[in-house]
Biopython code that builds the backbone (N, CA, C, O; Angstrom):
import numpy as np
from Bio.PDB.StructureBuilder import StructureBuilder

atoms = [
    (1, "VAL", "N", (18.970, 20.406, -0.295)),
    (1, "VAL", "CA", (18.441, 19.089, 0.016)),
    (1, "VAL", "C", (17.297, 18.784, -0.943)),
    (1, "VAL", "O", (16.399, 19.604, -1.137)),
    (2, "ALA", "N", (17.340, 17.612, -1.532)),
    (2, "ALA", "CA", (16.261, 17.163, -2.412)),
    (2, "ALA", "C", (15.244, 16.377, -1.595)),
    (2, "ALA", "O", (15.608, 15.496, -0.817)),
    (3, "ILE", "N", (13.974, 16.700, -1.777)),
    (3, "ILE", "CA", (12.894, 15.933, -1.162)),
    (3, "ILE", "C", (12.168, 15.232, -2.295)),
    (3, "ILE", "O", (11.563, 15.880, -3.149)),
    (4, "ILE", "N", (12.229, 13.917, -2.301)),
    (4, "ILE", "CA", (11.625, 13.111, -3.359)),
    (4, "ILE", "C", (10.360, 12.480, -2.800)),
    (4, "ILE", "O", (10.416, 11.676, -1.870)),
    (5, "CYS", "N", (9.212, 12.850, -3.373)),
    (5, "CYS", "CA", (7.913, 12.353, -2.912)),
    (5, "CYS", "C", (7.445, 11.238, -3.841)),
    (5, "CYS", "O", (7.407, 11.408, -5.060)),
    (6, "ILE", "N", (7.094, 10.113, -3.262)),
    (6, "ILE", "CA", (6.622, 8.982, -4.048)),
    (6, "ILE", "C", (5.335, 8.443, -3.434)),
    (6, "ILE", "O", (5.073, 8.634, -2.246)),
    (7, "GLY", "N", (4.540, 7.769, -4.255)),
    (7, "GLY", "CA", (3.301, 7.171, -3.772)),
    (7, "GLY", "C", (2.435, 6.711, -4.926)),
    (7, "GLY", "O", (2.557, 7.197, -6.050)),
    (8, "GLU", "N", (1.566, 5.774, -4.629)),
    (8, "GLU", "CA", (0.725, 5.161, -5.642)),
    (8, "GLU", "C", (-0.669, 5.778, -5.676)),
    (8, "GLU", "O", (-1.133, 6.354, -4.692)),
    (9, "THR", "N", (-1.328, 5.648, -6.826)),
    (9, "THR", "CA", (-2.714, 6.084, -6.960)),
    (9, "THR", "C", (-3.634, 4.997, -6.397)),
    (9, "THR", "O", (-3.191, 3.895, -6.072)),
    (10, "ARG", "N", (-4.888, 5.324, -6.292)),
    (10, "ARG", "CA", (-5.866, 4.342, -5.803)),
    (10, "ARG", "C", (-5.971, 3.153, -6.760)),
    (10, "ARG", "O", (-6.042, 2.002, -6.331)),
    (11, "ALA", "N", (-5.979, 3.448, -8.060)),
    (11, "ALA", "CA", (-6.070, 2.371, -9.053)),
    (11, "ALA", "C", (-4.859, 1.442, -8.963)),
    (11, "ALA", "O", (-4.997, 0.223, -9.067)),
    (12, "GLU", "N", (-3.680, 2.018, -8.773)),
    (12, "GLU", "CA", (-2.465, 1.202, -8.645)),
    (12, "GLU", "C", (-2.524, 0.344, -7.385)),
    (12, "GLU", "O", (-2.121, -0.819, -7.396)),
    (13, "ARG", "N", (-3.023, 0.920, -6.316)),
    (13, "ARG", "CA", (-3.160, 0.171, -5.053)),
    (13, "ARG", "C", (-4.134, -0.985, -5.231)),
    (13, "ARG", "O", (-3.841, -2.117, -4.847)),
    (14, "GLU", "N", (-5.295, -0.696, -5.817)),
    (14, "GLU", "CA", (-6.317, -1.722, -6.005)),
    (14, "GLU", "C", (-5.846, -2.830, -6.938)),
    (14, "GLU", "O", (-6.303, -3.968, -6.836)),
    (15, "ALA", "N", (-4.930, -2.497, -7.851)),
    (15, "ALA", "CA", (-4.377, -3.490, -8.770)),
    (15, "ALA", "C", (-3.238, -4.289, -8.133)),
    (15, "ALA", "O", (-2.686, -5.196, -8.756)),
    (16, "GLY", "N", (-2.889, -3.946, -6.889)),
    (16, "GLY", "CA", (-1.802, -4.641, -6.204)),
    (16, "GLY", "C", (-0.424, -4.265, -6.716)),
    (16, "GLY", "O", (0.527, -5.037, -6.590)),
    (17, "ALA", "N", (-0.318, -3.067, -7.299)),
    (17, "ALA", "CA", (0.932, -2.641, -7.929)),
    (17, "ALA", "C", (1.742, -1.654, -7.095)),
    (17, "ALA", "O", (2.700, -1.067, -7.599)),
    (18, "THR", "N", (1.380, -1.463, -5.841)),
    (18, "THR", "CA", (2.040, -0.443, -5.020)),
    (18, "THR", "C", (3.559, -0.568, -5.031)),
    (18, "THR", "O", (4.248, 0.415, -5.304)),
    (19, "LEU", "N", (4.090, -1.735, -4.746)),
    (19, "LEU", "CA", (5.540, -1.886, -4.636)),
    (19, "LEU", "C", (6.237, -1.696, -5.979)),
    (19, "LEU", "O", (7.336, -1.144, -6.037)),
    (20, "ASP", "N", (5.604, -2.148, -7.053)),
    (20, "ASP", "CA", (6.171, -1.921, -8.387)),
    (20, "ASP", "C", (6.218, -0.433, -8.707)),
    (20, "ASP", "O", (7.199, 0.057, -9.266)),
    (21, "VAL", "N", (5.163, 0.278, -8.354)),
    (21, "VAL", "CA", (5.102, 1.723, -8.597)),
    (21, "VAL", "C", (6.194, 2.435, -7.806)),
    (21, "VAL", "O", (6.890, 3.295, -8.346)),
    (22, "LEU", "N", (6.347, 2.087, -6.540)),
    (22, "LEU", "CA", (7.373, 2.721, -5.716)),
    (22, "LEU", "C", (8.764, 2.450, -6.275)),
    (22, "LEU", "O", (9.611, 3.344, -6.296)),
    (23, "SER", "N", (9.003, 1.231, -6.724)),
    (23, "SER", "CA", (10.304, 0.903, -7.331)),
    (23, "SER", "C", (10.561, 1.764, -8.551)),
    (23, "SER", "O", (11.636, 2.348, -8.695)),
    (24, "ARG", "N", (9.587, 1.840, -9.416)),
    (24, "ARG", "CA", (9.727, 2.632, -10.644)),
    (24, "ARG", "C", (9.980, 4.100, -10.318)),
    (24, "ARG", "O", (10.832, 4.737, -10.937)),
    (25, "GLN", "N", (9.246, 4.634, -9.355)),
    (25, "GLN", "CA", (9.421, 6.038, -8.986)),
    (25, "GLN", "C", (10.808, 6.290, -8.404)),
    (25, "GLN", "O", (11.433, 7.303, -8.720)),
    (26, "LEU", "N", (11.292, 5.392, -7.566)),
    (26, "LEU", "CA", (12.627, 5.557, -6.991)),
    (26, "LEU", "C", (13.701, 5.459, -8.068)),
    (26, "LEU", "O", (14.628, 6.268, -8.102)),
    (27, "GLU", "N", (13.577, 4.473, -8.943)),
    (27, "GLU", "CA", (14.563, 4.297, -10.008)),
    (27, "GLU", "C", (14.640, 5.528, -10.901)),
    (27, "GLU", "O", (15.709, 5.863, -11.409)),
    (28, "GLY", "N", (13.521, 6.194, -11.091)),
    (28, "GLY", "CA", (13.478, 7.345, -11.978)),
    (28, "GLY", "C", (13.791, 8.673, -11.325)),
    (28, "GLY", "O", (13.893, 9.689, -12.013)),
    (29, "SER", "N", (13.946, 8.688, -10.004)),
    (29, "SER", "CA", (14.102, 9.993, -9.358)),
    (29, "SER", "C", (15.269, 10.124, -8.387)),
    (29, "SER", "O", (15.654, 11.244, -8.051)),
    (30, "VAL", "N", (15.836, 9.031, -7.932)),
    (30, "VAL", "CA", (16.938, 9.119, -6.967)),
    (30, "VAL", "C", (18.266, 9.161, -7.723)),
    (30, "VAL", "O", (18.624, 8.199, -8.402)),
    (31, "PRO", "N", (18.990, 10.266, -7.607)),
    (31, "PRO", "CA", (20.278, 10.357, -8.305)),
    (31, "PRO", "C", (21.327, 9.456, -7.651)),
    (31, "PRO", "O", (21.243, 9.167, -6.457)),
    (32, "THR", "N", (22.297, 9.021, -8.421)),
    (32, "THR", "CA", (23.356, 8.169, -7.872)),
    (32, "THR", "C", (24.195, 8.909, -6.840)),
    (32, "THR", "O", (24.910, 8.284, -6.056)),
    (33, "SER", "N", (24.114, 10.229, -6.835)),
    (33, "SER", "CA", (24.862, 11.034, -5.860)),
    (33, "SER", "C", (24.083, 11.255, -4.560)),
    (33, "SER", "O", (24.547, 11.983, -3.683)),
    (34, "ALA", "N", (22.913, 10.640, -4.428)),
    (34, "ALA", "CA", (22.079, 10.831, -3.238)),
    (34, "ALA", "C", (22.784, 10.304, -1.992)),
    (34, "ALA", "O", (23.391, 9.233, -2.003)),
    (35, "THR", "N", (22.687, 11.088, -0.918)),
    (35, "THR", "CA", (23.226, 10.692, 0.387)),
    (35, "THR", "C", (22.214, 11.081, 1.455)),
    (35, "THR", "O", (21.223, 11.754, 1.172)),
    (36, "ALA", "N", (22.471, 10.653, 2.676)),
    (36, "ALA", "CA", (21.597, 11.027, 3.789)),
    (36, "ALA", "C", (21.631, 12.523, 4.033)),
    (36, "ALA", "O", (20.667, 13.090, 4.547)),
    (37, "ALA", "N", (22.714, 13.160, 3.676)),
    (37, "ALA", "CA", (22.852, 14.601, 3.903)),
    (37, "ALA", "C", (22.117, 15.440, 2.867)),
    (37, "ALA", "O", (21.771, 16.590, 3.139)),
    (38, "ASN", "N", (21.873, 14.878, 1.675)),
    (38, "ASN", "CA", (21.292, 15.712, 0.622)),
    (38, "ASN", "C", (19.969, 15.196, 0.053)),
    (38, "ASN", "O", (19.466, 15.762, -0.917)),
    (39, "THR", "N", (19.398, 14.145, 0.628)),
    (39, "THR", "CA", (18.176, 13.567, 0.050)),
    (39, "THR", "C", (17.228, 13.076, 1.142)),
    (39, "THR", "O", (17.645, 12.429, 2.103)),
    (40, "ILE", "N", (15.958, 13.393, 0.977)),
    (40, "ILE", "CA", (14.894, 12.882, 1.847)),
    (40, "ILE", "C", (13.869, 12.202, 0.946)),
    (40, "ILE", "O", (13.472, 12.760, -0.076)),
    (41, "ILE", "N", (13.445, 11.007, 1.319)),
    (41, "ILE", "CA", (12.401, 10.292, 0.586)),
    (41, "ILE", "C", (11.115, 10.388, 1.401)),
    (41, "ILE", "O", (11.092, 10.020, 2.575)),
    (42, "ALA", "N", (10.047, 10.882, 0.779)),
    (42, "ALA", "CA", (8.749, 11.001, 1.449)),
    (42, "ALA", "C", (7.743, 10.087, 0.748)),
    (42, "ALA", "O", (7.526, 10.200, -0.459)),
    (43, "TYR", "N", (7.135, 9.187, 1.513)),
    (43, "TYR", "CA", (6.097, 8.316, 0.969)),
    (43, "TYR", "C", (4.735, 8.861, 1.369)),
    (43, "TYR", "O", (4.436, 9.005, 2.555)),
    (44, "GLU", "N", (3.920, 9.161, 0.380)),
    (44, "GLU", "CA", (2.544, 9.615, 0.620)),
    (44, "GLU", "C", (1.674, 9.036, -0.487)),
    (44, "GLU", "O", (1.776, 9.468, -1.636)),
    (45, "PRO", "N", (0.818, 8.065, -0.165)),
    (45, "PRO", "CA", (-0.056, 7.518, -1.193)),
    (45, "PRO", "C", (-0.933, 8.626, -1.792)),
    (45, "PRO", "O", (-1.572, 9.381, -1.059)),
    (46, "VAL", "N", (-0.960, 8.717, -3.093)),
    (46, "VAL", "CA", (-1.760, 9.741, -3.765)),
    (46, "VAL", "C", (-3.229, 9.596, -3.376)),
    (46, "VAL", "O", (-3.936, 10.593, -3.230)),
    (47, "TRP", "N", (-3.683, 8.368, -3.211)),
    (47, "TRP", "CA", (-5.092, 8.124, -2.889)),
    (47, "TRP", "C", (-5.475, 8.648, -1.509)),
    (47, "TRP", "O", (-6.662, 8.784, -1.214)),
    (48, "ALA", "N", (-4.498, 8.943, -0.662)),
    (48, "ALA", "CA", (-4.791, 9.418, 0.691)),
    (48, "ALA", "C", (-4.817, 10.940, 0.791)),
    (48, "ALA", "O", (-5.262, 11.480, 1.803)),
    (49, "ILE", "N", (-4.354, 11.627, -0.224)),
    (49, "ILE", "CA", (-4.251, 13.084, -0.158)),
    (49, "ILE", "C", (-5.633, 13.718, -0.294)),
    (49, "ILE", "O", (-6.282, 13.594, -1.333)),
    (50, "GLY", "N", (-6.070, 14.390, 0.750)),
    (50, "GLY", "CA", (-7.333, 15.122, 0.732)),
    (50, "GLY", "C", (-8.582, 14.269, 0.686)),
    (50, "GLY", "O", (-9.668, 14.786, 0.426)),
    (51, "THR", "N", (-8.455, 12.972, 0.932)),
    (51, "THR", "CA", (-9.616, 12.089, 0.828)),
    (51, "THR", "C", (-10.183, 11.676, 2.178)),
    (51, "THR", "O", (-11.303, 11.172, 2.260)),
    (52, "GLY", "N", (-9.411, 11.890, 3.231)),
    (52, "GLY", "CA", (-9.825, 11.409, 4.541)),
    (52, "GLY", "C", (-9.480, 9.947, 4.756)),
    (52, "GLY", "O", (-9.714, 9.403, 5.836)),
    (53, "LEU", "N", (-8.927, 9.309, 3.739)),
    (53, "LEU", "CA", (-8.489, 7.915, 3.852)),
    (53, "LEU", "C", (-7.029, 7.897, 4.268)),
    (53, "LEU", "O", (-6.252, 8.757, 3.851)),
    (54, "THR", "N", (-6.653, 6.930, 5.080)),
    (54, "THR", "CA", (-5.259, 6.812, 5.486)),
    (54, "THR", "C", (-4.797, 5.367, 5.337)),
    (54, "THR", "O", (-5.583, 4.438, 5.523)),
    (55, "PRO", "N", (-3.532, 5.177, 5.003)),
    (55, "PRO", "CA", (-3.018, 3.811, 4.931)),
    (55, "PRO", "C", (-2.907, 3.225, 6.335)),
    (55, "PRO", "O", (-2.747, 3.959, 7.311)),
    (56, "THR", "N", (-2.991, 1.923, 6.428)),
    (56, "THR", "CA", (-2.826, 1.268, 7.725)),
    (56, "THR", "C", (-1.348, 1.291, 8.114)),
    (56, "THR", "O", (-0.475, 1.531, 7.280)),
    (57, "ALA", "N", (-1.090, 1.042, 9.379)),
    (57, "ALA", "CA", (0.300, 0.958, 9.839)),
    (57, "ALA", "C", (1.036, -0.150, 9.091)),
    (57, "ALA", "O", (2.219, -0.012, 8.779)),
    (58, "ALA", "N", (0.342, -1.240, 8.806)),
    (58, "ALA", "CA", (0.954, -2.345, 8.065)),
    (58, "ALA", "C", (1.300, -1.921, 6.638)),
    (58, "ALA", "O", (2.349, -2.297, 6.116)),
    (59, "ASP", "N", (0.420, -1.139, 6.005)),
    (59, "ASP", "CA", (0.690, -0.638, 4.654)),
    (59, "ASP", "C", (1.944, 0.226, 4.642)),
    (59, "ASP", "O", (2.797, 0.090, 3.765)),
    (60, "VAL", "N", (2.045, 1.114, 5.622)),
    (60, "VAL", "CA", (3.196, 2.020, 5.703)),
    (60, "VAL", "C", (4.470, 1.229, 5.993)),
    (60, "VAL", "O", (5.515, 1.503, 5.402)),
    (61, "ALA", "N", (4.393, 0.261, 6.888)),
    (61, "ALA", "CA", (5.572, -0.552, 7.214)),
    (61, "ALA", "C", (6.056, -1.326, 5.994)),
    (61, "ALA", "O", (7.259, -1.424, 5.754)),
    (62, "GLU", "N", (5.118, -1.876, 5.221)),
    (62, "GLU", "CA", (5.488, -2.606, 4.010)),
    (62, "GLU", "C", (6.149, -1.676, 3.000)),
    (62, "GLU", "O", (7.171, -2.022, 2.408)),
    (63, "ALA", "N", (5.568, -0.500, 2.803)),
    (63, "ALA", "CA", (6.138, 0.468, 1.865)),
    (63, "ALA", "C", (7.518, 0.916, 2.339)),
    (63, "ALA", "O", (8.450, 1.004, 1.539)),
    (64, "HIS", "N", (7.654, 1.199, 3.636)),
    (64, "HIS", "CA", (8.932, 1.648, 4.188)),
    (64, "HIS", "C", (10.017, 0.594, 3.980)),
    (64, "HIS", "O", (11.123, 0.919, 3.549)),
    (65, "ALA", "N", (9.709, -0.654, 4.281)),
    (65, "ALA", "CA", (10.688, -1.728, 4.111)),
    (65, "ALA", "C", (11.082, -1.872, 2.643)),
    (65, "ALA", "O", (12.251, -2.083, 2.323)),
    (66, "HIS", "N", (10.103, -1.756, 1.762)),
    (66, "HIS", "CA", (10.386, -1.867, 0.331)),
    (66, "HIS", "C", (11.264, -0.706, -0.140)),
    (66, "HIS", "O", (12.226, -0.909, -0.880)),
    (67, "ILE", "N", (10.929, 0.497, 0.290)),
    (67, "ILE", "CA", (11.708, 1.683, -0.090)),
    (67, "ILE", "C", (13.142, 1.539, 0.412)),
    (67, "ILE", "O", (14.087, 1.790, -0.335)),
    (68, "ARG", "N", (13.308, 1.141, 1.656)),
    (68, "ARG", "CA", (14.649, 0.968, 2.231)),
    (68, "ARG", "C", (15.439, -0.074, 1.432)),
    (68, "ARG", "O", (16.614, 0.133, 1.129)),
    (69, "GLY", "N", (14.801, -1.178, 1.099)),
    (69, "GLY", "CA", (15.472, -2.215, 0.315)),
    (69, "GLY", "C", (15.853, -1.736, -1.071)),
    (69, "GLY", "O", (16.952, -2.010, -1.554)),
    (70, "LYS", "N", (14.950, -1.026, -1.704)),
    (70, "LYS", "CA", (15.230, -0.507, -3.049)),
    (70, "LYS", "C", (16.366, 0.503, -3.008)),
    (70, "LYS", "O", (17.243, 0.482, -3.871)),
    (71, "LEU", "N", (16.361, 1.388, -2.017)),
    (71, "LEU", "CA", (17.442, 2.369, -1.886)),
    (71, "LEU", "C", (18.782, 1.676, -1.657)),
    (71, "LEU", "O", (19.805, 2.109, -2.188)),
    (72, "THR", "N", (18.778, 0.614, -0.877)),
    (72, "THR", "CA", (20.015, -0.134, -0.653)),
    (72, "THR", "C", (20.524, -0.714, -1.967)),
    (72, "THR", "O", (21.726, -0.704, -2.229)),
    (73, "GLY", "N", (19.619, -1.215, -2.786)),
    (73, "GLY", "CA", (20.006, -1.728, -4.094)),
    (73, "GLY", "C", (20.556, -0.649, -5.012)),
    (73, "GLY", "O", (21.471, -0.899, -5.796)),
    (74, "LEU", "N", (20.000, 0.545, -4.914)),
    (74, "LEU", "CA", (20.430, 1.653, -5.774)),
    (74, "LEU", "C", (21.698, 2.333, -5.271)),
    (74, "LEU", "O", (22.556, 2.717, -6.066)),
    (75, "LEU", "N", (21.818, 2.483, -3.954)),
    (75, "LEU", "CA", (22.881, 3.319, -3.389)),
    (75, "LEU", "C", (23.857, 2.591, -2.470)),
    (75, "LEU", "O", (24.857, 3.176, -2.053)),
    (76, "GLY", "N", (23.592, 1.354, -2.154)),
    (76, "GLY", "CA", (24.474, 0.622, -1.250)),
    (76, "GLY", "C", (24.348, 1.102, 0.183)),
    (76, "GLY", "O", (23.257, 1.444, 0.640)),
    (77, "ASP", "N", (25.462, 1.126, 0.884)),
    (77, "ASP", "CA", (25.473, 1.465, 2.311)),
    (77, "ASP", "C", (24.942, 2.859, 2.620)),
    (77, "ASP", "O", (24.444, 3.095, 3.720)),
    (78, "ALA", "N", (25.038, 3.782, 1.678)),
    (78, "ALA", "CA", (24.559, 5.153, 1.910)),
    (78, "ALA", "C", (23.068, 5.171, 2.233)),
    (78, "ALA", "O", (22.595, 6.078, 2.918)),
    (79, "ALA", "N", (22.330, 4.189, 1.752)),
    (79, "ALA", "CA", (20.881, 4.144, 1.967)),
    (79, "ALA", "C", (20.516, 3.952, 3.436)),
    (79, "ALA", "O", (19.457, 4.406, 3.869)),
    (80, "ALA", "N", (21.356, 3.298, 4.195)),
    (80, "ALA", "CA", (21.048, 3.010, 5.600)),
    (80, "ALA", "C", (20.902, 4.277, 6.431)),
    (80, "ALA", "O", (20.234, 4.270, 7.465)),
    (81, "ARG", "N", (21.519, 5.355, 5.987)),
    (81, "ARG", "CA", (21.466, 6.604, 6.758)),
    (81, "ARG", "C", (20.415, 7.584, 6.229)),
    (81, "ARG", "O", (20.237, 8.665, 6.790)),
    (82, "MET", "N", (19.727, 7.212, 5.163)),
    (82, "MET", "CA", (18.727, 8.127, 4.589)),
    (82, "MET", "C", (17.479, 8.153, 5.439)),
    (82, "MET", "O", (17.170, 7.195, 6.147)),
    (83, "ARG", "N", (16.759, 9.269, 5.359)),
    (83, "ARG", "CA", (15.525, 9.426, 6.124)),
    (83, "ARG", "C", (14.364, 9.638, 5.194)),
    (83, "ARG", "O", (13.230, 9.793, 5.648)),
]
sb = StructureBuilder()
sb.init_structure("model")
sb.init_model(0)
sb.init_chain("A")
sb.init_seg("    ")
for serial, (resi, resn, name, xyz) in enumerate(atoms, 1):
    if name == "N":
        sb.init_residue(resn, " ", resi, " ")
    sb.init_atom(name, np.array(xyz, "f"), 0.0, 1.0, " ", f" {name:<3s}", serial, name[0])
structure = sb.get_structure()
């Protein structure tokens, strides 16, 4: 199973580039053979690691919706079953 970790830096977040960064990371790391059985996508903002800062629920929901949409564009129906 492949675990693909994606997330933006603080500078990218402050520049309003979070969704663009996530798109770029997904495009560069999710193989066309990815399925729900062999791939897990993990979103963790780099700026939150070890800083004591956490994204809001709204931030996570926005990122999750964007990731799901991008995966659907890349993989079609297989994306609906990914975790």
